[in-house]
Every structure is written in structure tokens, then in C-alpha cells.
C-alpha angles and dihedrals in degrees: 000000000000089000091053092049090049091051092050090048090052091051092053090044092055091046091051092047090051094053091040092054098043103033119008100045096044093046091047092050090049092052093048091050091050091049091049090048094052092044092052094042100033094130094049092047092049089049093050095044091048092060117103093225091054092052090050091051091048090049091050092049091049091047090050092050090048091051091051092051094047091045091054091050093046091051088061091049096044089053086070105084133183130205131177122223106204129210098007110180118248119220120201121203113211142109101290093185093060106030144044121211124206131181096039112128116237091221141011135195119245123205112204118200124192144075117332095243092052092049090049091052091046091055091049098045120074120252135187090246127215117331143166125201112219095167112138096016115131128219111292140063120321134177107221136181123232118224132206119202116205124169094216107082092187091078130079119212139191127199123215104231101017096173129036137175113236132188119218120204132183110253115239130179139213137183116239135183116251122233132187131239122185116216126202092007090157088066090065117100104272089230090060127076131191100229099174141010119193119189123208089238135024100204136047135185120242120200133191144087113339093240091056095049088056089059094055108104099168141004113211137191107223108219106194115203088205089065094056108100113226097341114216139149111298140053126308138165122235114203129213099013106187122238125219133184120220136189125224091278094053094255117145114251117210104230133134113260121200115233100025093213142011138204120249129204107211125199114202120190135176107216112186141164138179112236132178122253115240117197115210115196113218125199135022123292122229114283113286093014130113139175113265097181144350117212125188130197089232129017100204138033133199113233127202128194145083116001094240094046093049093046096053095044110099099165140003111239118213122187123213125188111232097161110147093358113162103171142022116300138180119217130196109210130187109224117236121220114234119230111290093018113114103179142019125202090223121044101185134029132202114217123189116198115198115203126212136173113277130237130177132225132187124226111196133208099022107170116235116238125206122228135188095012113160115256093241094053136078127199137205135179116249094221139013089255088058091058099062139018141196113250122211115210121194127192147084113345094231092053095045092050090056094044118124107222091213089068089066115093125193115188147153124225110228097182111140092012118127140182114326143053117310140178108222133189117248117230127194130199135173139193095242109073092192088076132066122225132201138160124241088215108060098192138018133197121239138171123223120202135170119262 
């Protein structure tokens, strides 16, 4: 034991001698020499230190040393770097067949803190991303913590947000009828018309929270004309037509729709028909003037559009303002498309109105017709003078002389009239719109009775 202690003592002795020889003795000698130097040259040292230039040099040296120290410390701090990863997708783990989760953000921002090289490696290496485990949570509100899994442990990270409150609902399902909406129909060739759309199914299943399903008013298949390749007359099938659920105000409701899309068989037609153009003068000509003729640059136009609209259209009416006209005039009119008509073969029309001096001619004993009388009523005139009237026709002499009296119609409109005696205004029309028609007798008396 004594030998061991002696050996240990020798070891410490040699260590002490080593430090004494290399550090303590040289430093002590240096200090003694400096003290002796300053004692023997005290006046010279005081004189040098007292100089302004010496103080400036000393200040610069101290400032330089301070800068070196701070720079070394800042290098350590600067080496810590931060970078934000924006819009990182959040994945929720739960039973998606049984539950619906609301309140969970789709994405979060992640701030990575660490050395630049580590952050660079973290961005290059795959990670499991941001997730939240909702397994085992029951319906209701829950405050949950989001987690970010990164393989590099040398980095710190912060999520924004890191905690959220979610609401879990039981998932329910309902069957709904499927309707069709056509998008961008105006982009279709005006000469073409989508006459029919047949979907490959009529019903779909919607799934979600019960309160959301109650808001769903309609589920529609959105047939987008822009997705039809080279549309032309005939049948074609459009694949993967998206489905959307709406509430009563047309707002989209976020529910699961099964299936997510359908196929649509689209029938495109090009209904058309050539119809005559009928010019209708509007307004009153100058006193003593009448229309002698109305000439148009084209007499017919081809119309395109819906089948029903094309079928019922017998003529295209064009109005021209002749109010106060005293002489011939040429008009350029833009043709208007009737309801259901998508295209016209002619867009503009030139109309020349020729003016002539006006004369008037009377046509006597024109029988009065009755219009818009209810089916369960009958009508009779109170006197012979109430059965027929004299019609005054004004216009160009040449036209009046060629007028067929049978084309003149005098009538009374009995719409909204019931049982009893009534005094009703007489109206007159004629086939030739270049003429004006009026009745000498303005009103007649009739009696309406039930059948």
C-alpha cells in the first residue's frame, strides 16, 4: 500500500514539476521583469501613456480585440438558421368510413431551426409530414396536437398552428336524384344545340354529417361544353363528369358523393328553318304622309336554336321607327334573336322606307269580331250599330286602291269581362302594315251572359 501511495505521489510530483517548469516559472519571471521595467522607467511610461496618440492606439487595439471576440460569438449564433415550409399537408388518421372530421386545417406552416446544412438535408430527405392521430376519439369536440416527423434529430421545428380543435361527427348516407347543369354553353357553336343529355346513372349516394346532408337541395352533374372535343351534330360520350352538391341558394355543400363522377351521353342537334322577315313600322308619320313601300336587303333569314323555338317561329319581326318621317329613309337594323333562337344567318338588315302623300278611304259595314271571351260565356250586341262599324284606312293611294277589304279586321277584346252589359273599345288591324286603320265608332255596347 505504501509503495502504491509513493508511486502516486511521484506521479503528481512529476506533473507539478512539468507545469512549474513550462508555465508557472516562465510566467512568474515575465511578470517580475515587467514590474522591474515599469519601476525603473515609471516616469517614461507615465509620459508615454499620457500622450493622446498613445491613448488612441490603445483604444483601437481594445476595440479590435472586442470586435474579434464579438465576431467569434456571432458566428456561433449565425450558424443557427431558420426556414419556413409553407402549406404542408395535414394527414388525419381515423376511421373515414364511420366518421367525419371538421375543423382540421388542410395545411400548416413549419418553421425549421438549425444549421443550414441540416435544413438543406431535411428538405431533400423524405419525411412522414404532418399528421394527427384521431383513432379512438368519439363524436364531439376535441383539442388535438399536430405532429411533424423528420428523420434529422438535429433540427428543431415549430408548427403553425400546432394545436387545433376538431369536431367529430358520425357519418351517415342518403340516396339523391341526379340532375344536369351545362357549363359554358355560350362557347358552343351558335348553330348547334344540346338537345339531350343522358347520364349513366340517375341516383347517387351522399355521405357526411347529418346536419350537412339536410342542407343538400340538389346534386348536379356539371357537363362542361369546353370539355367536349370538336363538338358537332350527333351523339358523343363525355367521361368523368364531376358531381357537385348545392343548397337552396346555389352554394356548394362539402359532402362525399359516391361515385365521384359519371359518364354522359350528349346529343347535339342543329335545328334550323328559313322564315320571312316582317317589318313593323313604329310611330306616326308626319301629317299627310304615308308609307308607299318598305324594301329590305334580304327577305328571309335562317334561324338556328331549340327545336320547339324553331318550330313555332313563322316569321322574324323587325321594328323600324318612322315617327315624324317626312321623306324616304334607309335604316340599318341589328336583328334580335327571339327566345330559344341561338343564331341567325343574317346579323344586320337594311330597310328602305319610301314615303308618299296620304289619302283616306272608308270601308263600311265591317262586322265586329269578339276575342278572348271565356268558354262558358256568350256575347251579343245591344243594337245593330253595335254589330258593325265603318273602318277608315289611311295610306298611299296606290296601296289603298289595291287593298282587299277582307284583310281588314275589326274586333273587341273581351278578356277580363264577365256577365253584364259593357261598353268596349273597337280595335282595327290589317295585313298591310304600310297602312293605318281606325274605326269611326270608337266603342260599342255588348251584353255577356252565361251559356
